[in-house]
C-alpha positions as CSV (number, residue, x, y, z in Angstrom):
1,X,-39.7,-58.5,-6.1
2,X,-39.8,-54.4,-7.8
3,X,-36.5,-52.9,-9.3
4,X,-36.5,-50.0,-7.6
5,X,-38.6,-48.5,-4.4
6,X,-38.8,-44.8,-3.7
7,X,-36.8,-42.6,-1.9
8,X,-38.3,-40.4,1.5
9,X,-37.4,-36.9,0.3
10,X,-39.8,-35.3,3.2
11,X,-42.0,-35.7,6.3
12,X,-43.9,-34.3,8.5
13,X,-45.8,-35.6,11.7
14,X,-48.3,-34.0,13.7
15,X,-49.9,-36.1,17.2
16,X,-50.4,-35.9,20.6
17,X,-46.7,-34.8,21.3
18,X,-47.0,-32.0,19.6
19,X,-47.0,-30.5,15.4
20,X,-44.0,-31.2,13.5
21,X,-41.6,-33.3,13.2
22,X,-39.4,-32.0,15.6
23,X,-42.3,-32.3,18.4
24,X,-42.1,-36.2,18.4
25,X,-38.2,-36.0,18.2
26,X,-38.1,-33.6,21.5
27,X,-41.2,-35.9,23.8
28,X,-39.0,-38.8,22.4
29,X,-35.3,-37.8,23.5
30,X,-36.7,-36.3,27.1
31,X,-39.9,-39.7,27.8
32,X,-42.2,-37.3,27.6
33,X,-45.7,-39.0,26.8
34,X,-48.6,-36.9,25.1
35,X,-51.1,-38.7,26.9
36,X,-54.0,-37.4,29.3
37,X,-57.1,-37.9,30.8
38,X,-59.8,-38.7,28.7
39,X,-61.2,-34.9,28.1
40,X,-62.9,-35.8,24.4
41,X,-66.8,-34.7,24.1
42,X,-68.7,-35.6,27.3
43,X,-67.2,-39.2,26.8
44,X,-66.8,-39.8,31.1
45,X,-64.7,-42.6,29.9
46,X,-61.7,-43.9,32.6
47,X,-59.3,-44.0,30.0
48,X,-56.3,-42.1,28.9
49,X,-56.1,-40.4,25.2
50,X,-53.4,-39.1,22.4
51,X,-55.0,-35.6,21.9
52,X,-53.8,-33.1,19.4
53,X,-54.0,-29.4,20.6
54,X,-55.4,-26.7,18.5
55,X,-57.2,-28.7,15.7
56,X,-60.7,-26.8,16.9
57,X,-59.0,-23.7,16.0
58,X,-57.9,-24.9,12.5
59,X,-59.8,-22.8,9.7
60,X,-60.3,-24.5,6.7
61,X,-60.0,-22.4,3.3
62,X,-63.5,-20.7,2.2
63,X,-63.0,-21.9,-1.0
64,X,-63.4,-25.9,1.0
65,X,-65.2,-25.1,3.8
66,X,-68.0,-28.0,2.6
67,X,-65.2,-30.7,3.9
68,X,-65.1,-29.1,7.1
69,X,-64.2,-31.5,9.9
70,X,-62.1,-32.4,12.4
71,X,-60.4,-35.2,10.0
72,X,-59.8,-32.8,7.5
73,X,-59.1,-29.5,10.0
74,X,-56.5,-32.2,11.6
75,X,-55.5,-32.9,8.1
76,X,-54.6,-29.3,7.5
77,X,-53.1,-28.8,10.5
78,X,-50.2,-31.4,9.8
79,X,-49.8,-30.6,6.0
80,X,-48.8,-27.2,7.1
81,X,-45.8,-28.1,9.5
82,X,-41.9,-28.8,8.2
83,X,-42.4,-26.5,5.3
84,X,-43.8,-29.7,4.0
85,X,-45.7,-27.9,1.3
86,X,-42.2,-25.8,0.2
87,X,-41.4,-29.9,-1.0
88,X,-44.5,-30.5,-2.9
89,X,-45.0,-26.9,-4.9
90,X,-41.3,-28.5,-6.1
91,X,-42.4,-32.0,-7.3
92,X,-45.4,-30.4,-8.8
93,X,-42.9,-28.3,-10.6
94,X,-40.3,-30.8,-11.6
95,X,-42.5,-33.9,-12.9
96,X,-46.4,-31.4,-13.1
97,X,-49.8,-32.0,-10.9
98,X,-50.8,-34.9,-12.9
99,X,-47.7,-37.1,-12.2
100,X,-48.0,-36.4,-8.4
101,X,-50.3,-39.6,-6.7
102,X,-51.9,-39.2,-3.6
103,X,-52.5,-42.3,-1.1
104,X,-54.0,-41.9,2.3
105,X,-54.9,-44.0,4.7
106,X,-57.6,-43.1,7.8
107,X,-60.1,-45.9,9.4
108,X,-62.8,-43.5,10.5
109,X,-62.4,-40.6,8.5
110,X,-64.7,-37.4,9.8
111,X,-67.1,-39.4,11.1
112,X,-67.1,-37.2,14.5
113,X,-69.6,-35.0,11.7
114,X,-72.3,-37.4,11.6
115,X,-71.9,-38.4,15.3
116,X,-72.6,-34.6,16.0
117,X,-75.3,-34.0,13.0
118,X,-77.0,-36.9,14.4
119,X,-76.6,-35.4,17.7
120,X,-78.6,-32.0,16.6
121,X,-81.2,-33.9,13.9
122,X,-84.9,-32.5,14.1
123,X,-86.1,-33.9,17.2
124,X,-89.8,-34.3,15.2
125,X,-89.0,-35.3,12.0
126,X,-85.4,-36.7,12.9
127,X,-83.7,-35.3,9.6
128,X,-80.2,-34.5,10.1
129,X,-79.0,-30.7,9.8
130,X,-79.4,-29.2,6.2
131,X,-75.8,-28.1,7.0
132,X,-74.1,-31.7,7.2
133,X,-72.0,-32.9,4.2
134,X,-72.0,-36.5,4.4
135,X,-70.1,-36.9,0.4
136,X,-67.3,-34.3,1.6
137,X,-66.9,-35.2,5.4
138,X,-67.9,-38.4,6.9
139,X,-66.7,-40.8,3.7
140,X,-63.5,-42.4,3.6
141,X,-62.3,-40.3,0.7
142,X,-63.3,-36.8,2.2
143,X,-59.6,-36.4,3.7
144,X,-58.1,-37.6,0.2
145,X,-60.4,-35.4,-2.0
146,X,-59.6,-32.4,0.3
147,X,-56.1,-32.7,-0.1
148,X,-56.2,-33.4,-3.6
149,X,-58.5,-30.3,-4.1
150,X,-56.4,-28.2,-1.5
151,X,-52.9,-28.7,-3.7
152,X,-54.1,-28.4,-7.0
153,X,-53.3,-32.5,-7.4
154,X,-54.4,-34.3,-10.8
155,X,-52.7,-37.9,-10.7
156,X,-54.0,-40.7,-9.2
157,X,-55.2,-40.9,-5.4
158,X,-56.7,-43.3,-3.3
159,X,-58.4,-43.6,0.0
160,X,-57.0,-46.9,2.3
161,X,-59.1,-47.6,5.2
162,X,-57.9,-51.5,6.6
163,X,-58.0,-50.2,10.3
164,X,-55.0,-49.9,11.6
165,X,-52.5,-51.0,9.0
166,X,-54.3,-48.4,6.7
167,X,-51.3,-45.7,6.5
168,X,-48.6,-48.4,6.1
169,X,-50.3,-50.1,3.2
170,X,-50.1,-46.8,0.8
171,X,-46.5,-47.2,1.1
172,X,-47.1,-50.4,-0.6
173,X,-49.9,-48.9,-3.0
174,X,-47.8,-45.7,-4.3
175,X,-45.0,-48.0,-5.0
176,X,-46.7,-50.3,-7.1
177,X,-48.7,-47.3,-8.8
178,X,-45.0,-45.6,-9.5
179,X,-43.7,-49.0,-10.5
180,X,-45.7,-49.2,-13.3
181,X,-45.3,-45.7,-14.4
182,X,-48.4,-44.3,-13.3
183,X,-47.0,-41.4,-11.3
184,X,-43.8,-40.2,-11.0
185,X,-44.2,-39.3,-7.2
186,X,-46.3,-39.9,-4.4
187,X,-47.6,-38.2,-1.3
188,X,-48.6,-41.0,1.2
189,X,-50.0,-40.6,4.4
190,X,-52.5,-41.1,7.4
191,X,-55.0,-39.1,9.2
192,X,-57.3,-40.5,11.8
193,X,-59.2,-37.9,14.3
194,X,-60.8,-38.7,17.7
195,X,-64.5,-39.3,17.7
196,X,-67.4,-41.4,19.8
197,X,-67.4,-44.4,17.9
198,X,-64.0,-45.3,18.7
199,X,-63.7,-44.6,22.0
200,X,-67.8,-46.3,23.2
201,X,-66.3,-49.2,20.4
202,X,-63.0,-49.9,21.8
203,X,-64.8,-49.7,25.4
204,X,-67.2,-52.1,24.5
205,X,-64.7,-54.6,22.9
206,X,-63.0,-54.0,26.6
207,X,-59.7,-52.5,24.9
208,X,-59.5,-49.9,26.5
209,X,-56.8,-49.3,29.2
210,X,-57.9,-47.0,33.0
211,X,-54.2,-46.0,32.6
212,X,-51.2,-44.6,29.9
213,X,-50.8,-47.8,28.0
214,X,-48.0,-50.7,28.8
215,X,-46.6,-52.2,25.8
216,X,-45.1,-55.8,26.1
217,X,-45.9,-54.8,30.4
218,X,-47.0,-57.9,32.8
219,X,-49.6,-55.8,33.2
220,X,-50.7,-54.3,30.3
221,X,-54.4,-54.2,30.4
222,X,-55.4,-52.4,26.5
223,X,-54.8,-49.0,24.4
224,X,-55.0,-45.6,24.7
225,X,-57.0,-44.2,21.6
226,X,-54.7,-41.4,20.0
227,X,-55.5,-38.9,17.0
228,X,-52.9,-37.7,13.9
229,X,-51.8,-37.2,10.7
230,X,-49.0,-37.8,8.8
231,X,-47.3,-37.2,5.2
232,X,-44.6,-38.1,3.1
233,X,-43.3,-37.5,-0.4
234,X,-41.8,-40.6,-2.1
235,X,-39.8,-39.8,-5.2
236,X,-37.7,-42.6,-7.7
237,X,-34.8,-40.1,-7.8
238,X,-33.6,-37.8,-4.8
239,X,-30.6,-35.4,-5.6
240,X,-28.8,-36.5,-2.2
241,X,-28.5,-40.1,-2.9
242,X,-28.0,-40.9,1.3
243,X,-31.4,-40.4,1.3
244,X,-33.9,-42.7,3.2
245,X,-35.4,-45.3,1.6
246,X,-38.3,-47.8,1.4
247,X,-36.5,-50.8,1.2
248,X,-39.4,-53.4,1.3
249,X,-42.7,-53.8,2.1
250,X,-44.6,-57.2,3.0
251,X,-48.7,-57.4,3.3
252,X,-51.1,-60.3,4.3
253,X,-54.5,-61.1,5.7
254,X,-54.7,-63.9,8.1
255,X,-58.5,-63.2,8.4
256,X,-58.5,-65.3,11.9
257,X,-61.1,-63.0,13.8
258,X,-62.6,-59.3,13.6
259,X,-60.7,-58.3,16.1
260,X,-58.5,-60.5,17.5
261,X,-54.8,-61.6,15.7
262,X,-53.6,-65.3,15.3
263,X,-52.6,-66.4,18.4
264,X,-49.3,-67.7,16.3
265,X,-48.9,-64.6,14.8
266,X,-49.0,-66.3,11.3
267,X,-50.6,-63.5,9.4
268,X,-48.2,-61.0,10.9
269,X,-44.8,-63.2,10.2
270,X,-46.3,-63.4,6.9
271,X,-46.2,-59.3,6.4
272,X,-42.3,-59.3,7.8
273,X,-41.4,-62.1,5.6
274,X,-42.3,-60.8,2.7
275,X,-41.0,-57.4,3.4
276,X,-37.7,-58.9,4.2
277,X,-38.3,-60.8,0.8
278,X,-38.6,-57.8,-1.0
279,X,-35.8,-56.2,0.5
280,X,-33.6,-59.1,-0.5
281,X,-32.4,-58.8,3.2
282,X,-31.4,-61.3,5.9
283,X,-33.3,-60.9,9.0
284,X,-29.9,-60.3,10.8
285,X,-29.5,-56.9,8.7
286,X,-32.3,-55.3,11.0
287,X,-31.0,-52.8,13.8
288,X,-34.5,-52.3,15.3
289,X,-38.2,-53.2,15.4
290,X,-40.5,-50.7,15.3
291,X,-43.8,-52.8,17.2
292,X,-47.4,-52.5,16.5
293,X,-47.4,-53.1,20.5
294,X,-50.4,-52.0,21.3
295,X,-50.5,-53.2,24.8
296,X,-53.5,-55.6,24.6
297,X,-52.4,-59.1,26.2
298,X,-53.8,-61.1,23.1
299,X,-51.9,-58.5,20.3
300,X,-48.0,-58.3,22.5
301,X,-48.2,-62.4,22.3
302,X,-49.3,-62.7,18.6
303,X,-46.7,-60.0,17.7
304,X,-44.2,-61.7,19.8
305,X,-45.2,-65.2,18.7
306,X,-44.5,-63.9,14.7
307,X,-41.1,-62.2,15.7
308,X,-40.1,-65.4,17.2
309,X,-41.0,-67.3,14.0
310,X,-39.3,-64.6,11.9
311,X,-36.0,-63.9,13.4
312,X,-33.4,-66.5,15.0
313,X,-32.1,-63.3,17.3
314,X,-34.4,-60.5,17.5
315,X,-33.3,-57.3,17.0
316,X,-33.5,-54.6,19.2
317,X,-37.4,-53.4,19.4
318,X,-40.2,-50.5,21.6
319,X,-43.3,-49.6,21.0
320,X,-43.8,-45.5,20.3
321,X,-47.9,-46.1,21.4
322,X,-47.2,-44.9,24.8
323,X,-46.0,-42.0,23.8
324,X,-49.1,-41.4,21.0
325,X,-51.9,-43.1,21.5
326,X,-52.9,-45.7,19.3
327,X,-53.7,-43.3,16.3
328,X,-55.3,-46.3,14.1
329,X,-55.2,-45.6,10.9
330,X,-52.5,-42.9,11.2
331,X,-50.6,-45.6,12.8
332,X,-48.7,-46.9,10.0
333,X,-47.6,-43.3,9.2
334,X,-47.0,-42.3,12.4
335,X,-44.4,-44.9,13.4
336,X,-43.3,-45.1,9.7
337,X,-41.8,-41.7,10.1
338,X,-40.4,-42.0,13.5
339,X,-38.5,-45.5,12.2
340,X,-37.0,-42.5,9.5
341,X,-36.4,-40.4,12.2
342,X,-34.7,-43.3,14.3
343,X,-32.4,-44.0,11.0
344,X,-31.4,-40.2,10.9
345,X,-30.6,-39.6,13.8
346,X,-29.2,-42.6,15.0
347,X,-31.5,-43.4,18.2
348,X,-33.7,-45.8,19.5
349,X,-37.1,-44.7,20.9
350,X,-37.6,-46.6,24.2
351,X,-41.2,-47.8,25.5
352,X,-42.5,-45.3,27.9
353,X,-44.7,-46.3,30.4
354,X,-43.5,-50.2,30.6
355,X,-41.7,-50.8,33.8
356,X,-42.5,-55.0,34.2
357,X,-41.6,-56.5,31.1
358,X,-43.7,-59.9,30.6
359,X,-41.5,-62.8,30.8
360,X,-43.6,-64.9,28.7
361,X,-42.8,-62.5,26.0
362,X,-39.5,-62.2,24.0
363,X,-36.7,-60.1,26.0
364,X,-34.7,-57.5,24.6
365,X,-37.8,-54.9,24.4
366,X,-36.3,-51.1,24.9
367,X,-37.4,-48.8,27.8
368,X,-35.8,-45.6,27.5
369,X,-34.7,-43.7,24.5
370,X,-30.9,-43.9,23.5
371,X,-28.5,-42.9,20.8
372,X,-27.8,-45.6,18.8
373,X,-26.4,-46.2,14.8
374,X,-29.4,-47.4,12.8
375,X,-29.3,-48.3,9.2
376,X,-32.5,-50.1,8.4
377,X,-35.9,-50.4,10.9
378,X,-38.9,-52.5,10.2
379,X,-42.4,-51.3,11.0
380,X,-45.5,-52.9,11.7
381,X,-48.9,-52.5,11.6
382,X,-51.4,-54.7,12.0
383,X,-55.6,-54.0,11.5
384,X,-58.4,-55.8,13.0
385,X,-59.6,-58.6,10.4
386,X,-56.0,-59.1,10.0
387,X,-55.2,-56.6,7.7
388,X,-51.0,-56.7,8.2
389,X,-48.6,-54.4,6.6
390,X,-44.8,-54.3,7.5
391,X,-42.5,-52.2,5.7
392,X,-38.4,-52.1,6.0
393,X,-36.6,-48.5,5.9
394,X,-33.0,-47.9,5.1
395,X,-30.1,-45.7,5.0
396,X,-29.3,-45.8,0.8
397,X,-25.2,-45.3,0.7
398,X,-24.2,-43.9,-2.4
């Protein structure tokens, strides 16, 4: 167990609900989903998506134009919200740019730029356009390099791509780097943008829903793909000792199947158990569980089996994917920040679109957002291939 896990001293979140933390809070409070009928490119797929407005209008600074792609535009749009840049300036001045780590998750990075390049390849030679920059747009590390150069950071940096657990695992990676003294503070986050590969890919797997997704519902038919970006600032010390802190994390890899979770939820249960063990908390201390809750038949039943095995009495739980869509590599940070909002503002977000909870699953899913004192939240993120991560956040009382 790590001796001391970091405080969460600043956050910012952008997704289909809007730009900045307040937009997500407002939507959660007012039962307003961000999903819309699929209008991305010319896909023609019968599904709903969580699309972020204004990404197309974002301008990458001239000195960083080689990074220009939808994913990095979304990252820039997000990091400019909630006065987050001021907090970064503060820690850079306090610790020095070489002592600030950067750990970001993504599943597809700027692959949409490669899709556009292939659409515009030379008809005779098949060559890709000369303007296509594979390294600075398509590769997984692109968004990390972009943010690193944008902010002038010189500390450790890492891109994590473990499907839907990517931007949850960044909290664990950053904590370990801070624990061994490689950095004094860290920016963690995740960015995933809409692209044809995920839309057509999940459609081929028969995992996308023709309706707004319904986690835990007897009529659940699959996911709605979304896009989003979020960032959190982690520090070993915080001036406000009532700050929210990362209390524990748990990781596992069940490797049951490339696209299907273990039916008994063994890997998911192990991740939750390890997070509780690190936090030195009994399961009855958790006030709320933010489910991975994808709304596919197999994922929800697997996660339910995991909850049953970990908790003697399952606390209130809900899924927020009906609000934002499944943001894939950005799902971990999206739901981590929502977990922190639940603690800070004292509420449990509902599970929008769900109306008939599956009686084969555990009872107690929260359908409507309501006020409730929250001190500890467990947030689950489970990815393809059995890559699992659970995070516990809590109010750190003085």
